[in-house]
C-alpha atoms as an extended CHARMM CRD file, in Angstrom:
* protein
*
        69  EXT
         1         1  MET       CA              3.4730000000        7.3070000000       10.2590000000  PROA      1               0.0000000000
         2         2  SER       CA              3.9330000000        7.9950000000        6.5510000000  PROA      2               0.0000000000
         3         3  LYS       CA              7.2210000000        9.0100000000        5.0080000000  PROA      3               0.0000000000
         4         4  TYR       CA              7.5940000000       11.5320000000        2.2220000000  PROA      4               0.0000000000
         5         5  ARG       CA             10.4180000000       12.2990000000       -0.2040000000  PROA      5               0.0000000000
         6         6  VAL       CA             11.1700000000       15.9830000000       -0.7190000000  PROA      6               0.0000000000
         7         7  LEU       CA             11.0560000000       17.0000000000       -4.4000000000  PROA      7               0.0000000000
         8         8  VAL       CA             12.1590000000       20.6630000000       -4.1110000000  PROA      8               0.0000000000
         9         9  ASP       CA             15.2160000000       22.2540000000       -2.5380000000  PROA      9               0.0000000000
        10        10  GLY       CA             14.6680000000       24.4060000000        0.5110000000  PROA      10              0.0000000000
        11        11  LEU       CA             11.3000000000       22.9680000000        1.5630000000  PROA      11              0.0000000000
        12        12  THR       CA             10.2490000000       24.1690000000        5.0230000000  PROA      12              0.0000000000
        13        13  TYR       CA              7.0190000000       24.0200000000        6.9830000000  PROA      13              0.0000000000
        14        14  PRO       CA              5.8900000000       25.0950000000       10.4460000000  PROA      14              0.0000000000
        15        15  LEU       CA              6.1420000000       22.5050000000       13.2210000000  PROA      15              0.0000000000
        16        16  ASP       CA              4.4620000000       24.2000000000       16.1880000000  PROA      16              0.0000000000
        17        17  PRO       CA              0.8580000000       22.9170000000       16.5770000000  PROA      17              0.0000000000
        18        18  ARG       CA             -0.2500000000       26.2840000000       17.9950000000  PROA      18              0.0000000000
        19        19  ILE       CA              1.0390000000       28.0720000000       14.9000000000  PROA      19              0.0000000000
        20        20  LEU       CA             -0.6200000000       25.4810000000       12.6460000000  PROA      20              0.0000000000
        21        21  ARG       CA             -3.9830000000       26.0610000000       14.3700000000  PROA      21              0.0000000000
        22        22  ARG       CA             -3.6340000000       29.8140000000       13.9770000000  PROA      22              0.0000000000
        23        23  LEU       CA             -2.7520000000       29.4360000000       10.2820000000  PROA      23              0.0000000000
        24        24  ALA       CA             -5.6920000000       27.0630000000        9.7480000000  PROA      24              0.0000000000
        25        25  ALA       CA             -7.9480000000       29.6980000000       11.2910000000  PROA      25              0.0000000000
        26        26  GLY       CA             -6.7600000000       32.1490000000        8.6450000000  PROA      26              0.0000000000
        27        27  GLU       CA             -4.4910000000       34.2360000000       10.8420000000  PROA      27              0.0000000000
        28        28  GLN       CA             -1.5860000000       35.9380000000        9.1090000000  PROA      28              0.0000000000
        29        29  ILE       CA              1.6580000000       35.0890000000       10.9150000000  PROA      29              0.0000000000
        30        30  PRO       CA              5.0210000000       36.4530000000        9.7410000000  PROA      30              0.0000000000
        31        31  LEU       CA              7.4790000000       33.7440000000        8.6680000000  PROA      31              0.0000000000
        32        32  SER       CA              9.9100000000       34.9030000000       11.3330000000  PROA      32              0.0000000000
        33        33  GLN       CA              7.3770000000       33.8440000000       14.0020000000  PROA      33              0.0000000000
        34        34  ARG       CA              6.3640000000       30.4690000000       12.5430000000  PROA      34              0.0000000000
        35        35  ARG       CA              9.1650000000       28.2620000000       13.9620000000  PROA      35              0.0000000000
        36        36  MET       CA              9.8540000000       26.4800000000       10.6890000000  PROA      36              0.0000000000
        37        37  CYS       CA             11.7810000000       23.2380000000       10.2920000000  PROA      37              0.0000000000
        38        38  GLU       CA             15.2830000000       23.3040000000        8.8510000000  PROA      38              0.0000000000
        39        39  PRO       CA             15.2210000000       23.5330000000        5.0290000000  PROA      39              0.0000000000
        40        40  HSD       CA             15.1720000000       20.1360000000        3.3330000000  PROA      40              0.0000000000
        41        41  LYS       CA             16.9830000000       19.1310000000        0.1480000000  PROA      41              0.0000000000
        42        42  VAL       CA             15.6590000000       17.1640000000       -2.8100000000  PROA      42              0.0000000000
        43        43  GLY       CA             15.6130000000       13.4770000000       -1.9020000000  PROA      43              0.0000000000
        44        44  ASP       CA             15.3840000000       13.9450000000        1.8790000000  PROA      44              0.0000000000
        45        45  LEU       CA             12.9180000000       11.6020000000        3.5950000000  PROA      45              0.0000000000
        46        46  VAL       CA             10.6920000000       13.3370000000        6.1350000000  PROA      46              0.0000000000
        47        47  GLU       CA              8.1050000000       12.1260000000        8.6370000000  PROA      47              0.0000000000
        48        48  ASP       CA              7.2850000000       15.3520000000       10.4550000000  PROA      48              0.0000000000
        49        49  VAL       CA              5.1160000000       17.0220000000        7.7950000000  PROA      49              0.0000000000
        50        50  PRO       CA              2.0570000000       18.4730000000        9.5580000000  PROA      50              0.0000000000
        51        51  ARG       CA             -1.0980000000       16.6200000000        8.5480000000  PROA      51              0.0000000000
        52        52  MET       CA             -2.7830000000       19.8450000000        7.4300000000  PROA      52              0.0000000000
        53        53  CYS       CA              0.0840000000       20.5130000000        4.9530000000  PROA      53              0.0000000000
        54        54  ILE       CA              0.3470000000       17.0900000000        3.3070000000  PROA      54              0.0000000000
        55        55  ALA       CA             -2.4390000000       17.3950000000        0.7080000000  PROA      55              0.0000000000
        56        56  GLY       CA             -1.2290000000       20.7840000000       -0.5200000000  PROA      56              0.0000000000
        57        57  LEU       CA              2.4100000000       19.7040000000       -0.7030000000  PROA      57              0.0000000000
        58        58  LEU       CA              1.4590000000       16.5270000000       -2.5910000000  PROA      58              0.0000000000
        59        59  LYS       CA             -0.7250000000       18.4790000000       -5.0270000000  PROA      59              0.0000000000
        60        60  ALA       CA              2.0500000000       21.0180000000       -5.6400000000  PROA      60              0.0000000000
        61        61  ARG       CA              4.4340000000       18.0740000000       -6.1990000000  PROA      61              0.0000000000
        62        62  TRP       CA              6.8070000000       19.3300000000       -3.5190000000  PROA      62              0.0000000000
        63        63  ILE       CA              6.7100000000       15.9350000000       -1.7700000000  PROA      63              0.0000000000
        64        64  GLU       CA              5.7710000000       12.3830000000       -2.7100000000  PROA      64              0.0000000000
        65        65  GLU       CA              4.6980000000        9.5420000000       -0.4550000000  PROA      65              0.0000000000
        66        66  VAL       CA              7.2690000000        6.7900000000       -0.0360000000  PROA      66              0.0000000000
        67        67  ASN       CA              6.0150000000        3.2240000000        0.1000000000  PROA      67              0.0000000000
        68        68  CYS       CA              7.7540000000        1.6790000000        3.0890000000  PROA      68              0.0000000000
        69        69  GLY       CA              6.4550000000       -1.8280000000        2.4740000000  PROA      69              0.0000000000
């Protein structure tokens, strides 16, 4: 599993696979119903970023991949 370093304060993302599928299908779901992770701080290392979110977060420069080798 890849690790990522958080580059922005307060980063959150949904963790529930059912919610992720609904979002991927284009459904609008209020934030209060998304079961988000706890907010991360700059420099935190995370491994639980949903696969469908990684490309967008990397492109926005909100996370960066950490080379664990």
